[in-house]
PyMOL Python script that loads the backbone (N, CA, C, O; Angstrom):
from pymol import cmd

cmd.read_pdbstr("""\
ATOM      1  N   MET A   1     103.506  90.852 122.815  1.00  0.00           N
ATOM      2  CA  MET A   1     103.173  92.660 123.514  1.00  0.00           C
ATOM      3  C   MET A   1     101.634  92.936 122.459  1.00  0.00           C
ATOM      4  O   MET A   1     101.377  92.689 121.281  1.00  0.00           O
ATOM      5  N   LYS A   2     101.166  93.313 123.145  1.00  0.00           N
ATOM      6  CA  LYS A   2      99.815  93.581 122.977  1.00  0.00           C
ATOM      7  C   LYS A   2      99.332  95.195 122.627  1.00  0.00           C
ATOM      8  O   LYS A   2      98.319  95.418 123.290  1.00  0.00           O
ATOM      9  N   ASN A   3      99.530  95.808 122.207  1.00  0.00           N
ATOM     10  CA  ASN A   3      99.498  97.889 122.145  1.00  0.00           C
ATOM     11  C   ASN A   3      97.754  97.643 122.748  1.00  0.00           C
ATOM     12  O   ASN A   3      96.655  97.254 122.355  1.00  0.00           O
ATOM     13  N   SER A   4      98.293  98.060 123.684  1.00  0.00           N
ATOM     14  CA  SER A   4      97.000  99.363 124.078  1.00  0.00           C
ATOM     15  C   SER A   4      96.727 100.770 123.733  1.00  0.00           C
ATOM     16  O   SER A   4      97.657 101.576 123.766  1.00  0.00           O
ATOM     17  N   LYS A   5      95.747 101.073 123.463  1.00  0.00           N
ATOM     18  CA  LYS A   5      95.235 102.926 124.142  1.00  0.00           C
ATOM     19  C   LYS A   5      96.270 103.714 123.799  1.00  0.00           C
ATOM     20  O   LYS A   5      96.399 104.563 122.918  1.00  0.00           O
ATOM     21  N   LYS A   6      96.904 103.346 124.537  1.00  0.00           N
ATOM     22  CA  LYS A   6      97.689 104.849 125.079  1.00  0.00           C
ATOM     23  C   LYS A   6      98.968 104.596 124.385  1.00  0.00           C
ATOM     24  O   LYS A   6      99.753 105.337 124.977  1.00  0.00           O
ATOM     25  N   ASN A   7      99.597 103.996 123.502  1.00  0.00           N
ATOM     26  CA  ASN A   7     100.679 103.326 122.185  1.00  0.00           C
ATOM     27  C   ASN A   7     102.004 102.444 123.641  1.00  0.00           C
ATOM     28  O   ASN A   7     103.204 102.187 123.548  1.00  0.00           O
ATOM     29  N   MET A   8     101.174 102.271 124.617  1.00  0.00           N
ATOM     30  CA  MET A   8     102.516 101.197 125.481  1.00  0.00           C
ATOM     31  C   MET A   8     101.466 100.203 125.140  1.00  0.00           C
ATOM     32  O   MET A   8     100.283 100.105 124.813  1.00  0.00           O
ATOM     33  N   PHE A   9     103.133  99.143 125.532  1.00  0.00           N
ATOM     34  CA  PHE A   9     102.929  98.015 125.405  1.00  0.00           C
ATOM     35  C   PHE A   9     102.627  96.826 126.713  1.00  0.00           C
ATOM     36  O   PHE A   9     103.233  96.623 127.765  1.00  0.00           O
ATOM     37  N   ARG A  10     101.303  96.118 126.048  1.00  0.00           N
ATOM     38  CA  ARG A  10     101.779  95.028 128.152  1.00  0.00           C
ATOM     39  C   ARG A  10     102.407  93.433 126.822  1.00  0.00           C
ATOM     40  O   ARG A  10     102.269  92.904 125.719  1.00  0.00           O
ATOM     41  N   LEU A  11     103.171  93.422 128.266  1.00  0.00           N
ATOM     42  CA  LEU A  11     103.378  91.217 127.883  1.00  0.00           C
ATOM     43  C   LEU A  11     102.247  90.932 128.094  1.00  0.00           C
ATOM     44  O   LEU A  11     101.158  91.288 128.543  1.00  0.00           O
ATOM     45  N   THR A  12     103.078  89.841 127.433  1.00  0.00           N
ATOM     46  CA  THR A  12     101.721  88.680 127.491  1.00  0.00           C
ATOM     47  C   THR A  12     101.923  87.654 128.733  1.00  0.00           C
ATOM     48  O   THR A  12     102.908  86.977 128.440  1.00  0.00           O
ATOM     49  N   GLU A  13     101.157  87.043 130.629  1.00  0.00           N
ATOM     50  CA  GLU A  13     102.209  86.300 130.471  1.00  0.00           C
ATOM     51  C   GLU A  13     102.470  85.157 129.796  1.00  0.00           C
ATOM     52  O   GLU A  13     103.057  85.082 130.875  1.00  0.00           O
ATOM     53  N   ASP A  14     102.688  83.974 128.998  1.00  0.00           N
ATOM     54  CA  ASP A  14     104.160  83.995 128.919  1.00  0.00           C
ATOM     55  C   ASP A  14     105.276  84.364 128.617  1.00  0.00           C
ATOM     56  O   ASP A  14     106.237  83.597 128.686  1.00  0.00           O
ATOM     57  N   GLU A  15     105.408  86.005 128.096  1.00  0.00           N
ATOM     58  CA  GLU A  15     106.338  86.876 128.049  1.00  0.00           C
ATOM     59  C   GLU A  15     106.672  87.141 129.903  1.00  0.00           C
ATOM     60  O   GLU A  15     107.748  87.532 130.355  1.00  0.00           O
ATOM     61  N   LYS A  16     105.864  86.920 130.434  1.00  0.00           N
ATOM     62  CA  LYS A  16     106.406  88.222 131.421  1.00  0.00           C
ATOM     63  C   LYS A  16     106.776  86.027 132.971  1.00  0.00           C
ATOM     64  O   LYS A  16     107.309  85.820 134.061  1.00  0.00           O
ATOM     65  N   GLN A  17     106.201  85.357 132.141  1.00  0.00           N
ATOM     66  CA  GLN A  17     107.120  83.961 132.771  1.00  0.00           C
ATOM     67  C   GLN A  17     108.466  83.514 132.512  1.00  0.00           C
ATOM     68  O   GLN A  17     109.376  82.950 133.120  1.00  0.00           O
ATOM     69  N   GLU A  18     108.118  84.225 130.806  1.00  0.00           N
ATOM     70  CA  GLU A  18     110.259  83.977 129.790  1.00  0.00           C
ATOM     71  C   GLU A  18     111.099  85.144 131.180  1.00  0.00           C
ATOM     72  O   GLU A  18     112.087  84.826 131.843  1.00  0.00           O
ATOM     73  N   LEU A  19     110.331  86.462 131.279  1.00  0.00           N
ATOM     74  CA  LEU A  19     111.411  87.398 131.543  1.00  0.00           C
ATOM     75  C   LEU A  19     111.829  87.188 133.375  1.00  0.00           C
ATOM     76  O   LEU A  19     112.785  87.703 133.955  1.00  0.00           O
ATOM     77  N   ILE A  20     110.943  86.424 133.874  1.00  0.00           N
ATOM     78  CA  ILE A  20     111.270  86.095 135.341  1.00  0.00           C
ATOM     79  C   ILE A  20     112.195  84.737 135.146  1.00  0.00           C
ATOM     80  O   ILE A  20     113.248  84.785 135.781  1.00  0.00           O
ATOM     81  N   LEU A  21     111.998  83.640 134.441  1.00  0.00           N
ATOM     82  CA  LEU A  21     113.206  83.187 134.334  1.00  0.00           C
ATOM     83  C   LEU A  21     114.912  83.734 133.629  1.00  0.00           C
ATOM     84  O   LEU A  21     116.113  83.667 133.891  1.00  0.00           O
ATOM     85  N   LEU A  22     114.032  84.232 132.680  1.00  0.00           N
ATOM     86  CA  LEU A  22     115.377  85.336 132.245  1.00  0.00           C
ATOM     87  C   LEU A  22     116.571  85.413 133.857  1.00  0.00           C
ATOM     88  O   LEU A  22     117.499  84.779 134.358  1.00  0.00           O
ATOM     89  N   SER A  23     115.690  86.701 134.127  1.00  0.00           N
ATOM     90  CA  SER A  23     116.321  87.101 135.243  1.00  0.00           C
ATOM     91  C   SER A  23     116.837  86.642 136.158  1.00  0.00           C
ATOM     92  O   SER A  23     117.247  87.514 136.924  1.00  0.00           O
ATOM     93  N   ARG A  24     117.103  85.267 136.595  1.00  0.00           N
ATOM     94  CA  ARG A  24     117.243  84.234 137.158  1.00  0.00           C
ATOM     95  C   ARG A  24     118.305  83.661 137.169  1.00  0.00           C
ATOM     96  O   ARG A  24     118.962  83.020 137.988  1.00  0.00           O
ATOM     97  N   SER A  25     118.485  84.273 135.162  1.00  0.00           N
ATOM     98  CA  SER A  25     119.810  83.128 135.153  1.00  0.00           C
ATOM     99  C   SER A  25     120.973  83.858 135.265  1.00  0.00           C
ATOM    100  O   SER A  25     121.111  84.881 134.593  1.00  0.00           O
ATOM    101  N   THR A  26     121.978  83.409 136.153  1.00  0.00           N
ATOM    102  CA  THR A  26     123.125  83.616 136.404  1.00  0.00           C
ATOM    103  C   THR A  26     124.053  83.828 135.059  1.00  0.00           C
ATOM    104  O   THR A  26     125.118  84.441 134.997  1.00  0.00           O
ATOM    105  N   VAL A  27     123.527  83.320 134.267  1.00  0.00           N
ATOM    106  CA  VAL A  27     124.636  83.204 133.027  1.00  0.00           C
ATOM    107  C   VAL A  27     125.364  84.486 132.162  1.00  0.00           C
ATOM    108  O   VAL A  27     126.427  85.016 131.842  1.00  0.00           O
ATOM    109  N   LEU A  28     123.425  84.540 132.027  1.00  0.00           N
ATOM    110  CA  LEU A  28     122.720  85.536 130.702  1.00  0.00           C
ATOM    111  C   LEU A  28     123.423  86.949 131.620  1.00  0.00           C
ATOM    112  O   LEU A  28     124.308  87.586 131.048  1.00  0.00           O
ATOM    113  N   LYS A  29     122.960  87.403 133.113  1.00  0.00           N
ATOM    114  CA  LYS A  29     123.691  88.605 134.038  1.00  0.00           C
ATOM    115  C   LYS A  29     125.129  88.577 133.586  1.00  0.00           C
ATOM    116  O   LYS A  29     125.414  89.499 132.821  1.00  0.00           O
ATOM    117  N   ASN A  30     126.118  87.724 133.884  1.00  0.00           N
ATOM    118  CA  ASN A  30     126.919  87.592 133.381  1.00  0.00           C
ATOM    119  C   ASN A  30     127.473  88.713 131.719  1.00  0.00           C
ATOM    120  O   ASN A  30     128.083  89.736 131.408  1.00  0.00           O
ATOM    121  N   GLU A  31     126.553  87.333 131.025  1.00  0.00           N
ATOM    122  CA  GLU A  31     127.065  88.077 129.391  1.00  0.00           C
ATOM    123  C   GLU A  31     126.558  89.296 129.947  1.00  0.00           C
ATOM    124  O   GLU A  31     127.253  89.604 130.916  1.00  0.00           O
ATOM    125  N   MET A  32     125.536  90.207 129.715  1.00  0.00           N
ATOM    126  CA  MET A  32     124.807  91.201 129.790  1.00  0.00           C
ATOM    127  C   MET A  32     125.844  92.269 130.615  1.00  0.00           C
ATOM    128  O   MET A  32     125.904  93.487 130.445  1.00  0.00           O
ATOM    129  N   ARG A  33     126.454  91.640 131.335  1.00  0.00           N
ATOM    130  CA  ARG A  33     127.253  92.910 132.935  1.00  0.00           C
ATOM    131  C   ARG A  33     128.520  92.816 131.215  1.00  0.00           C
ATOM    132  O   ARG A  33     128.603  93.811 130.495  1.00  0.00           O
ATOM    133  N   GLN A  34     129.447  91.310 130.829  1.00  0.00           N
ATOM    134  CA  GLN A  34     130.383  91.769 129.985  1.00  0.00           C
ATOM    135  C   GLN A  34     129.915  92.995 128.758  1.00  0.00           C
ATOM    136  O   GLN A  34     130.487  94.079 128.639  1.00  0.00           O
ATOM    137  N   ILE A  35     128.770  92.533 127.926  1.00  0.00           N
ATOM    138  CA  ILE A  35     128.665  93.161 127.130  1.00  0.00           C
ATOM    139  C   ILE A  35     128.868  94.316 127.612  1.00  0.00           C
ATOM    140  O   ILE A  35     129.896  94.969 127.432  1.00  0.00           O
ATOM    141  N   LYS A  36     127.552  94.789 128.504  1.00  0.00           N
ATOM    142  CA  LYS A  36     127.968  96.510 128.728  1.00  0.00           C
ATOM    143  C   LYS A  36     129.668  96.990 129.402  1.00  0.00           C
ATOM    144  O   LYS A  36     130.297  98.043 129.498  1.00  0.00           O
ATOM    145  N   LYS A  37     129.837  95.944 129.662  1.00  0.00           N
ATOM    146  CA  LYS A  37     131.574  96.670 130.279  1.00  0.00           C
ATOM    147  C   LYS A  37     132.083  96.778 128.548  1.00  0.00           C
ATOM    148  O   LYS A  37     132.148  97.956 128.195  1.00  0.00           O
ATOM    149  N   ASN A  38     132.327  96.100 127.800  1.00  0.00           N
ATOM    150  CA  ASN A  38     132.521  95.553 126.770  1.00  0.00           C
ATOM    151  C   ASN A  38     132.695  97.152 125.550  1.00  0.00           C
ATOM    152  O   ASN A  38     133.688  97.786 125.192  1.00  0.00           O
ATOM    153  N   THR A  39     130.957  97.327 125.177  1.00  0.00           N
ATOM    154  CA  THR A  39     130.642  98.306 124.898  1.00  0.00           C
ATOM    155  C   THR A  39     131.095  99.829 125.294  1.00  0.00           C
ATOM    156  O   THR A  39     131.097 100.783 124.516  1.00  0.00           O
ATOM    157  N   ARG A  40     131.578  99.857 127.031  1.00  0.00           N
ATOM    158  CA  ARG A  40     131.315 100.983 127.097  1.00  0.00           C
ATOM    159  C   ARG A  40     132.832 101.066 127.108  1.00  0.00           C
ATOM    160  O   ARG A  40     133.230 102.231 127.130  1.00  0.00           O
ATOM    161  N   ARG A  41     133.866 100.061 127.099  1.00  0.00           N
ATOM    162  CA  ARG A  41     135.173 100.620 126.175  1.00  0.00           C
ATOM    163  C   ARG A  41     135.204 100.729 125.073  1.00  0.00           C
ATOM    164  O   ARG A  41     135.815 101.667 124.561  1.00  0.00           O
ATOM    165  N   LEU A  42     134.604  99.876 124.399  1.00  0.00           N
ATOM    166  CA  LEU A  42     134.728 100.188 122.845  1.00  0.00           C
ATOM    167  C   LEU A  42     133.475 101.392 122.246  1.00  0.00           C
ATOM    168  O   LEU A  42     132.697 101.192 121.314  1.00  0.00           O
ATOM    169  N   SER A  43     133.543 102.223 122.809  1.00  0.00           N
ATOM    170  CA  SER A  43     132.514 103.310 122.162  1.00  0.00           C
ATOM    171  C   SER A  43     133.405 104.575 121.459  1.00  0.00           C
ATOM    172  O   SER A  43     134.509 104.968 121.837  1.00  0.00           O
ATOM    173  N   ALA A  44     132.609 105.088 120.338  1.00  0.00           N
ATOM    174  CA  ALA A  44     133.502 105.218 119.805  1.00  0.00           C
ATOM    175  C   ALA A  44     133.792 106.867 120.493  1.00  0.00           C
ATOM    176  O   ALA A  44     134.583 107.679 120.012  1.00  0.00           O
ATOM    177  N   GLY A  45     133.023 107.063 121.590  1.00  0.00           N
ATOM    178  CA  GLY A  45     133.269 108.625 122.639  1.00  0.00           C
ATOM    179  C   GLY A  45     134.107 108.760 123.233  1.00  0.00           C
ATOM    180  O   GLY A  45     134.749 109.796 123.403  1.00  0.00           O
ATOM    181  N   LYS A  46     134.283 107.660 123.705  1.00  0.00           N
ATOM    182  CA  LYS A  46     135.803 107.546 124.356  1.00  0.00           C
ATOM    183  C   LYS A  46     136.906 107.115 123.894  1.00  0.00           C
ATOM    184  O   LYS A  46     137.940 107.601 124.354  1.00  0.00           O
ATOM    185  N   GLY A  47     136.975 106.166 122.939  1.00  0.00           N
ATOM    186  CA  GLY A  47     138.511 106.618 122.457  1.00  0.00           C
ATOM    187  C   GLY A  47     138.976 105.505 122.925  1.00  0.00           C
ATOM    188  O   GLY A  47     140.161 105.647 123.229  1.00  0.00           O
ATOM    189  N   THR A  48     138.625 104.568 123.102  1.00  0.00           N
ATOM    190  CA  THR A  48     139.799 103.522 124.215  1.00  0.00           C
ATOM    191  C   THR A  48     139.835 102.448 123.641  1.00  0.00           C
ATOM    192  O   THR A  48     140.059 101.549 124.452  1.00  0.00           O
ATOM    193  N   VAL A  49     139.670 101.927 122.146  1.00  0.00           N
ATOM    194  CA  VAL A  49     139.277 100.742 121.253  1.00  0.00           C
ATOM    195  C   VAL A  49     141.230 100.699 121.315  1.00  0.00           C
ATOM    196  O   VAL A  49     141.778 101.788 121.145  1.00  0.00           O
ATOM    197  N   ASN A  50     142.019  99.619 121.521  1.00  0.00           N
ATOM    198  CA  ASN A  50     143.268  99.716 121.335  1.00  0.00           C
ATOM    199  C   ASN A  50     144.129  99.481 120.407  1.00  0.00           C
ATOM    200  O   ASN A  50     145.274  99.838 120.128  1.00  0.00           O
ATOM    201  N   SER A  51     142.553  98.143 119.583  1.00  0.00           N
ATOM    202  CA  SER A  51     143.141  97.951 118.053  1.00  0.00           C
ATOM    203  C   SER A  51     141.863  97.067 117.608  1.00  0.00           C
ATOM    204  O   SER A  51     141.124  96.324 118.253  1.00  0.00           O
ATOM    205  N   LEU A  52     141.901  97.473 116.151  1.00  0.00           N
ATOM    206  CA  LEU A  52     140.919  96.511 114.949  1.00  0.00           C
ATOM    207  C   LEU A  52     140.764  94.964 115.684  1.00  0.00           C
ATOM    208  O   LEU A  52     139.750  94.359 116.033  1.00  0.00           O
ATOM    209  N   ASP A  53     142.042  94.635 115.755  1.00  0.00           N
ATOM    210  CA  ASP A  53     141.685  92.942 116.384  1.00  0.00           C
ATOM    211  C   ASP A  53     140.507  93.084 117.672  1.00  0.00           C
ATOM    212  O   ASP A  53     139.531  92.343 117.787  1.00  0.00           O
ATOM    213  N   GLU A  54     140.845  94.165 118.546  1.00  0.00           N
ATOM    214  CA  GLU A  54     139.775  94.007 120.159  1.00  0.00           C
ATOM    215  C   GLU A  54     138.979  94.395 119.095  1.00  0.00           C
ATOM    216  O   GLU A  54     138.429  93.360 118.717  1.00  0.00           O
ATOM    217  N   TYR A  55     138.678  95.166 118.522  1.00  0.00           N
ATOM    218  CA  TYR A  55     136.709  95.891 117.977  1.00  0.00           C
ATOM    219  C   TYR A  55     136.835  94.557 117.565  1.00  0.00           C
ATOM    220  O   TYR A  55     136.745  93.827 118.552  1.00  0.00           O
ATOM    221  N   ILE A  56     137.033  93.819 116.348  1.00  0.00           N
ATOM    222  CA  ILE A  56     136.457  92.773 115.655  1.00  0.00           C
ATOM    223  C   ILE A  56     136.170  91.415 116.859  1.00  0.00           C
ATOM    224  O   ILE A  56     135.199  90.815 117.319  1.00  0.00           O
ATOM    225  N   GLU A  57     137.086  91.405 116.948  1.00  0.00           N
ATOM    226  CA  GLU A  57     136.365  90.090 119.042  1.00  0.00           C
ATOM    227  C   GLU A  57     135.416  90.931 119.875  1.00  0.00           C
ATOM    228  O   GLU A  57     134.317  90.391 120.005  1.00  0.00           O
ATOM    229  N   PHE A  58     135.449  91.240 120.033  1.00  0.00           N
ATOM    230  CA  PHE A  58     134.199  91.711 120.015  1.00  0.00           C
ATOM    231  C   PHE A  58     132.565  91.864 119.547  1.00  0.00           C
ATOM    232  O   PHE A  58     131.536  91.562 120.152  1.00  0.00           O
ATOM    233  N   LEU A  59     132.740  92.345 118.474  1.00  0.00           N
ATOM    234  CA  LEU A  59     131.922  92.114 117.541  1.00  0.00           C
ATOM    235  C   LEU A  59     131.552  90.756 117.896  1.00  0.00           C
ATOM    236  O   LEU A  59     130.530  90.438 118.505  1.00  0.00           O
ATOM    237  N   SER A  60     132.540  89.910 117.432  1.00  0.00           N
ATOM    238  CA  SER A  60     132.124  88.588 117.130  1.00  0.00           C
ATOM    239  C   SER A  60     131.806  87.782 118.423  1.00  0.00           C
ATOM    240  O   SER A  60     131.391  86.637 118.236  1.00  0.00           O
ATOM    241  N   ALA A  61     131.939  88.212 119.706  1.00  0.00           N
ATOM    242  CA  ALA A  61     131.568  87.528 120.390  1.00  0.00           C
ATOM    243  C   ALA A  61     129.972  88.360 120.680  1.00  0.00           C
ATOM    244  O   ALA A  61     129.130  87.528 121.016  1.00  0.00           O
ATOM    245  N   ALA A  62     129.456  89.695 120.621  1.00  0.00           N
ATOM    246  CA  ALA A  62     128.060  90.385 119.996  1.00  0.00           C
ATOM    247  C   ALA A  62     127.430  89.149 119.265  1.00  0.00           C
ATOM    248  O   ALA A  62     126.501  88.464 119.692  1.00  0.00           O
ATOM    249  N   ASN A  63     128.179  88.974 117.957  1.00  0.00           N
ATOM    250  CA  ASN A  63     127.795  88.352 117.035  1.00  0.00           C
ATOM    251  C   ASN A  63     127.253  86.875 117.400  1.00  0.00           C
ATOM    252  O   ASN A  63     126.392  86.609 116.561  1.00  0.00           O
ATOM    253  N   ALA A  64     127.398  85.862 118.264  1.00  0.00           N
ATOM    254  CA  ALA A  64     127.774  84.626 118.486  1.00  0.00           C
ATOM    255  C   ALA A  64     126.803  84.297 120.634  1.00  0.00           C
ATOM    256  O   ALA A  64     126.440  83.466 121.467  1.00  0.00           O
ATOM    257  N   PHE A  65     126.955  86.033 120.226  1.00  0.00           N
ATOM    258  CA  PHE A  65     125.644  85.809 121.494  1.00  0.00           C
ATOM    259  C   PHE A  65     124.429  86.664 121.055  1.00  0.00           C
ATOM    260  O   PHE A  65     123.553  87.117 121.791  1.00  0.00           O
ATOM    261  N   ALA A  66     124.513  86.761 120.083  1.00  0.00           N
ATOM    262  CA  ALA A  66     123.105  87.274 119.881  1.00  0.00           C
ATOM    263  C   ALA A  66     122.600  85.680 118.362  1.00  0.00           C
ATOM    264  O   ALA A  66     121.491  85.499 117.858  1.00  0.00           O
ATOM    265  N   GLY A  67     123.700  85.003 118.133  1.00  0.00           N
ATOM    266  CA  GLY A  67     123.126  83.852 118.073  1.00  0.00           C
ATOM    267  C   GLY A  67     123.263  83.443 116.593  1.00  0.00           C
ATOM    268  O   GLY A  67     123.015  82.382 116.020  1.00  0.00           O
ATOM    269  N   HIS A  68     123.781  84.736 116.117  1.00  0.00           N
ATOM    270  CA  HIS A  68     123.845  84.598 114.373  1.00  0.00           C
ATOM    271  C   HIS A  68     125.352  83.220 114.210  1.00  0.00           C
ATOM    272  O   HIS A  68     126.158  82.707 114.986  1.00  0.00           O
ATOM    273  N   LYS A  69     125.059  83.134 112.880  1.00  0.00           N
ATOM    274  CA  LYS A  69     125.719  82.603 112.433  1.00  0.00           C
ATOM    275  C   LYS A  69     126.845  82.647 111.495  1.00  0.00           C
ATOM    276  O   LYS A  69     126.525  82.958 110.348  1.00  0.00           O
ATOM    277  N   LYS A  70     128.277  82.374 111.737  1.00  0.00           N
ATOM    278  CA  LYS A  70     129.217  82.334 111.151  1.00  0.00           C
ATOM    279  C   LYS A  70     129.220  83.178 109.712  1.00  0.00           C
ATOM    280  O   LYS A  70     128.049  83.549 109.628  1.00  0.00           O
ATOM    281  N   LYS A  71     129.580  83.432 109.110  1.00  0.00           N
ATOM    282  CA  LYS A  71     129.332  83.092 107.585  1.00  0.00           C
ATOM    283  C   LYS A  71     130.442  83.546 106.796  1.00  0.00           C
ATOM    284  O   LYS A  71     130.779  84.693 107.091  1.00  0.00           O
ATOM    285  N   ALA A  72     131.193  82.945 105.780  1.00  0.00           N
ATOM    286  CA  ALA A  72     132.529  82.691 105.185  1.00  0.00           C
ATOM    287  C   ALA A  72     133.107  83.637 104.805  1.00  0.00           C
ATOM    288  O   ALA A  72     132.546  84.489 104.116  1.00  0.00           O
ATOM    289  N   PHE A  73     134.153  83.703 105.102  1.00  0.00           N
ATOM    290  CA  PHE A  73     135.472  85.436 104.641  1.00  0.00           C
ATOM    291  C   PHE A  73     134.618  85.316 103.450  1.00  0.00           C
ATOM    292  O   PHE A  73     133.938  84.345 103.118  1.00  0.00           O
ATOM    293  N   LYS A  74     134.786  86.695 102.727  1.00  0.00           N
ATOM    294  CA  LYS A  74     134.652  86.746 101.089  1.00  0.00           C
ATOM    295  C   LYS A  74     136.135  87.842 100.463  1.00  0.00           C
ATOM    296  O   LYS A  74     136.021  89.034 100.177  1.00  0.00           O
ATOM    297  N   LYS A  75     136.686  87.496 100.427  1.00  0.00           N
ATOM    298  CA  LYS A  75     137.610  88.785 100.657  1.00  0.00           C
ATOM    299  C   LYS A  75     137.845  89.383  99.399  1.00  0.00           C
ATOM    300  O   LYS A  75     137.817  88.812  98.309  1.00  0.00           O
ATOM    301  N   ILE A  76     138.128  90.826  99.674  1.00  0.00           N
ATOM    302  CA  ILE A  76     137.224  92.087  98.692  1.00  0.00           C
ATOM    303  C   ILE A  76     138.495  92.295  98.008  1.00  0.00           C
ATOM    304  O   ILE A  76     139.672  92.330  98.367  1.00  0.00           O
ATOM    305  N   GLN A  77     137.505  92.492  96.263  1.00  0.00           N
ATOM    306  CA  GLN A  77     138.765  92.698  95.013  1.00  0.00           C
ATOM    307  C   GLN A  77     138.505  93.946  95.050  1.00  0.00           C
ATOM    308  O   GLN A  77     137.567  94.541  95.579  1.00  0.00           O
ATOM    309  N   GLY A  78     139.857  94.517  94.143  1.00  0.00           N
ATOM    310  CA  GLY A  78     139.785  95.801  93.763  1.00  0.00           C
ATOM    311  C   GLY A  78     140.918  96.669  94.118  1.00  0.00           C
ATOM    312  O   GLY A  78     141.939  96.198  94.619  1.00  0.00           O
ATOM    313  N   LYS A  79     140.772  97.912  93.876  1.00  0.00           N
ATOM    314  CA  LYS A  79     141.739  99.064  93.846  1.00  0.00           C
ATOM    315  C   LYS A  79     141.514  99.851  94.910  1.00  0.00           C
ATOM    316  O   LYS A  79     141.905 100.024  96.065  1.00  0.00           O
ATOM    317  N   ILE A  80     140.570 100.364  93.938  1.00  0.00           N
ATOM    318  CA  ILE A  80     139.459 101.534  94.874  1.00  0.00           C
ATOM    319  C   ILE A  80     138.590 101.348  95.528  1.00  0.00           C
ATOM    320  O   ILE A  80     137.651 100.579  95.325  1.00  0.00           O
ATOM    321  N   PHE A  81     138.883 102.405  96.898  1.00  0.00           N
ATOM    322  CA  PHE A  81     137.584 101.910  97.981  1.00  0.00           C
ATOM    323  C   PHE A  81     137.037 103.632  98.474  1.00  0.00           C
ATOM    324  O   PHE A  81     137.854 104.500  98.782  1.00  0.00           O
ATOM    325  N   LYS A  82     135.733 103.828  98.462  1.00  0.00           N
ATOM    326  CA  LYS A  82     135.491 105.101  99.596  1.00  0.00           C
ATOM    327  C   LYS A  82     134.816 104.698 100.093  1.00  0.00           C
ATOM    328  O   LYS A  82     134.134 103.863  99.499  1.00  0.00           O
ATOM    329  N   ILE A  83     134.569 104.930 101.244  1.00  0.00           N
ATOM    330  CA  ILE A  83     133.649 105.313 102.346  1.00  0.00           C
ATOM    331  C   ILE A  83     132.096 106.128 102.355  1.00  0.00           C
ATOM    332  O   ILE A  83     131.514 106.336 103.420  1.00  0.00           O
TER     333      ILE A  83
END
""", "prot")
cmd.dss("prot")
cmd.show_as("cartoon", "prot")
cmd.util.cbc("prot")
cmd.orient("prot")
C-alpha cells in the first residue's frame, strides 16, 4: 500500500489482484461468515457465552484461521492471582 497526500492508502496492482482472487474463494467466505456469526454470539455486550469451553473453542478456531502455531500448555502455578 502506498500512502497518498490525503492520508489515504492506495493498493498496488498486486494487492488488488490478491483481493480479487480472495473474493472468489467460497472457503474463505464461509470461514468469514462463521467468524462473524461466532463473534456476534460471543460478544460481551450480548452476554450469550454459554461456557468458558465454548469461548476457548472459538478463540482456538480464530487462532487456527489466523495461521498461528499452537503453543505448549504451561501450567500456572501460585496461590494468589490478581487481575
